[in-house]
N, C-alpha and C positions, 0 to 999 in steps of 0.2 A: 372667529366673528362666535363659531358654532359649537366652539369646547366652552368661551366666555359666558351663552347664552345655557348652554348645560349644567354648567358648575353653580350659576345662579336660581337655577330651576333647584337643583339639589340643597342648595343651601334652604332656600323658602322652604322645602317641605320638610325639613329638619328643625326648621323656626316652627313651623305648625304644629309638626308630631311632638317637641318639649313643651310648647304656651298647651298640646292638648293633656298632656301629661300633669305639669304644674297645677292647673284649674282640675285636677279628678281629687287633689290630696284631700279634701276633709270633706268630702259629701256621706255626712252621716245624717242618720235618720235622727240621730236624738241625742244630744251634749247635754249631763247634769258634771254642776260640779258646785257641789255643796258640804256643810260639815254639820255636826252637833256637838261642837268643843269639844269632843272628844275625838274623832277620826274625822278624815276627811274621805269623802267618797267621789271619786271621776269614774263615770258611766257613759258609754259612747257606743252607741247601735249603728253598722253597716250593712250596705248589700253587697256583697263581691262582684257583682253584674254591672255594677256601678265603677269600677274598677276596671283595670286594662296594663298591661304589665310586658312589653315582651318576653317573648321567651328567651331564658334566660338570665332577664335581668330581677330584679329584688328593688320592690319599695318597700322601706323603712316610714313608719312616723313613729316619732315616742312624746308622748306628751308631757309635757313640765309643766311645776308649779314653778311663779314667779314672782316676788316680789322684791324691789329693787334689785341690792347685790346679791340678794340672796335668791336660791332656786334648787327645788327638786326634781331629777330626773325619773322620770316614771318606767314601769315596764314598756318597752315597744310591741307595736304591730309589726309584724314581715310578712310582706306578698312578695311572693315568686311565680314568675310567668313559665309556663309551661302550654300544655293541652291544653291545661286549665289551671285556674288562680288558686294555686296555693297557700293558705296561711297558717303561721307560727306567733310565736310568742317566746323571750328570753325569761316569764314566767309562764308556767305550763296554765295558772287558775286563772289568768288572768279573761282571755278566751272562753267565751260558750257558743256554741254553735245552736242558734234558735229555729232554723227552721233548712233547707237544703245552701242557702246563699246568705242568708241573716245571721250578722254574728254580732254576739254583744259585748263589749270590753270592758269590765268590771275592777278595778282598784279599788281598795282603804288603804288609805297611811295613817300615821298618828298627827293629830291637830298640832299646830305648833303656834304660839300666838304672832309668829312676822305673817302667817298667813292669811290675817282678819283680810289683809289690804292686797292679797296677792291678784295673780289673773292664769288663764288658762291657756300656755302654747301650744304650738302643736310645731316638732321638728320634723321637715320632712327629709328624707335622702331617697336618690335613687342609683343604683348602680348598678355597672353591668356584669356580664357575667364574668367578666376576669376581676370584679373587684373595683375596677376604676369608677370614679364618681363620677355623674352623667350633671348631677347639680344635688345641693341642699341649700335651704334657708326656713326661717321660722316664721311663722304667721300668730297672732291672738285669736283664741275661737270661744274666748269668754274671759270678759272684761272684770268680771267681780266674784265672788262666791257668795254662795246664796248658805241658807240657813233652811237646811229641809223639813222640821217641825218646829211652828208654833204658832202661837194664838191668830196672827192674820192668816191663817189658813183655813182655820173656823169661821172668820168673818165674813157677813152680809155683803153682798153686792152696794147695802144700801148700811150708811152709817146709821147708827142712833139716832132716834127723835129724841131732845131734851125736852124735857117736862121743867116747871118752876123747879118741883121737888127737886130735882138734877141737877140747877145749877149751885148750889153748894158742897155739889161733890167733884163738879168741873175744875180741873187744873192744867197747867199750860206752862210750856218750858219753851224759852225763847234762841235760837243761837244764830249769831251773826259770824258769817262765813266769809274772807275778804279773797277774793283774786290777785293773781300774780301780777297781773295787767289789766286794761281798759277791757279787751274785748276775748279774753281767755272767758272759755266754759269750764276751766276745772277749777277747786277752791283749793287751795292753800290746806295742806295737810298740818293740822295744828290742833292744838288743845281744845279749842270750841267744835272742832270737826269728831273727835274722841268723845269729849262729851257726849256731841248727840246719839251717836254709836251706841253709848254706851245706856242710853236713855230709850232708846228704841229695842236693843237688847232688856233691860228691867221690864219694859212694857209686853215684850212680847215671852217674857216667862214670868210673868207673874198673873195666875186665876182671877186675881181681885182686880185686876186693870179692865179697862177696855178703849181701845182706841176711839177717837171718836173724829177727829181728823187733821190734815196735815196741812199748814198755808205757808208755798213758798213764794216768796216774794223778792225778784232782784231788783237792785239800783245800781246806777253808774254817774259818775262825774258827769260836768256841766259841761265840758269838750264836746264839739261835732253839732254835727242838725240833729234839733229835736227829733224829729221823726224816724232816724236812723239807731239814736241812742234810743228810742221806744220799741222799736224790732230788736235790738240787743239784748236788750233787760229781759225781755218776753223769751227770748231762747234761752238766754241762760238761768231762768227760772224753769224753764220746760225740761233745759238739760240735767238740771241736778233733780226737779222732781222723778228725772226716767230713773235717774241713778237709784232715790231710794226706793223706788218700785220695782224696780229687778232685781235689790239687796233682799229684802225683806218682803217678797210677791205681796202688794197692798195693794185694794185694789182701786180702779181710777176712782169712784166717787167721793174719796176720803181725801182725794187731793185738792185744793185751790189756787190757781197759780193766776200770777199777775207780776206784768214788767211794769214798774214805777219808773223808770227812764231815769230824768237826772234830779239830783241830792241838793238841790238848793236850799233849802230848811239846814240840811246837815252841813254842808257850806257856809251859813249864813251861821250856825250856833260853833263851828270853828273857828271863823274870823274873831268871833266876839270872844271866845276862851283865849285868843292869841294876843302877841305882841308883834305882831306882823306889822314893815312898814305901810304906813297909809292905811291903818287900820280904817278910822271913822271915814274916807271918803269911798272905802270900798262899800261897806256901810250904806252908807249914804245914797251910791248908787242903785244895791241893790231893793234898796225902799223906793225909787223915785222911777226905778223903768222897771216896765215888766219882761217877763221873757220872753214876749214875741213881738216884743216892744222896745229891741234895742240892747238889752241889759246885759249879754256876757262883750257884744261888740262894746261898748261904754267900759267894761273892763279890762277890755283887751286895751285899750286908748288911754288907757288914765297911766299916767307919768312914765310914758314910752313902752308900757307894757309891763313894768318892773313888778308889781304887785301881781299882775297875771301870772309870770312866770312863778314866785314865788309862790303861789297858792296849787299851780299844774306840778309843782313839784315836793309841797309838803303837805295839801291838803287833798287833791283830785285824787290820791289813793286810797286815801279811807273812804269816799263815797263808793267806791269800786266792791260791790259784797252782796250774797244773798243772804234774805233773813228767812229762817225756818222754824216758825212756831208750832210745836206738839202740842196739842191738845188731848187729855184724856179724860175718863172718866174713873171714877171709885166705885166698885158693883155695890 
């Protein structure tokens, strides 16, 4: 019994030590991941005092640029335990000592088009003095790459006021981006998303253009509870706004967010334009019953639910989208 107790205690202590080492891997004071369409810069700042490596062991941190199946492995950071922690890299120019314990890692690599939708990951390896691996894993430390110098960095925290004279110079572009499923928070990678990014990059690089505002509204299909759908679409709109804000570094005041909940008008238009079975009966129910007065229940009961099932399969996905309106002004 006593031996079993000691064994369990040793295993527990080992587990605690391992977890502590795992949690220390990315204690960076600053993480920059950006490009200027010519070079990508990865900059990490860390303090050696935030890390502990057992004497003889080595901790290797390897940044990786990844997009889909493509990836680029960057120079690593190696920390070796001893009486004091030593650091090095397989690229001597990657590390710079800012103070006694403060270290800056900076690497620049040529920008490639596939990196536009990339993320920055960090691979962590902990090895014993003999070289035997203790653990290794990969985590995401930046979900998207930023453009370092753009017009948005020069924006004031307050959008420009519009006058009657300005109205003739105001322009707007609208993009509808669909979700792969009702509850998804990530839009489908599609030509519309590419077009939105091209528009934002055009505004960013054009000194004759001034951003006025970005209007993000999410809409979903009619199935489910209305209040839940309202919360869902608000969360979807907020998530897409956060994506744009992080990617382009735009002040909060330029965004206008709205969750539209259920797309009854869009569904009615789809039904009108279709040749679906029991089309007129479906339209009659939409006209007769209010949204909160049994409309969806009546559709589900119609003809044993077959029209509702048809719409759910063929029409509901088209109602699951976020609309992004980019408003800008010609100076």
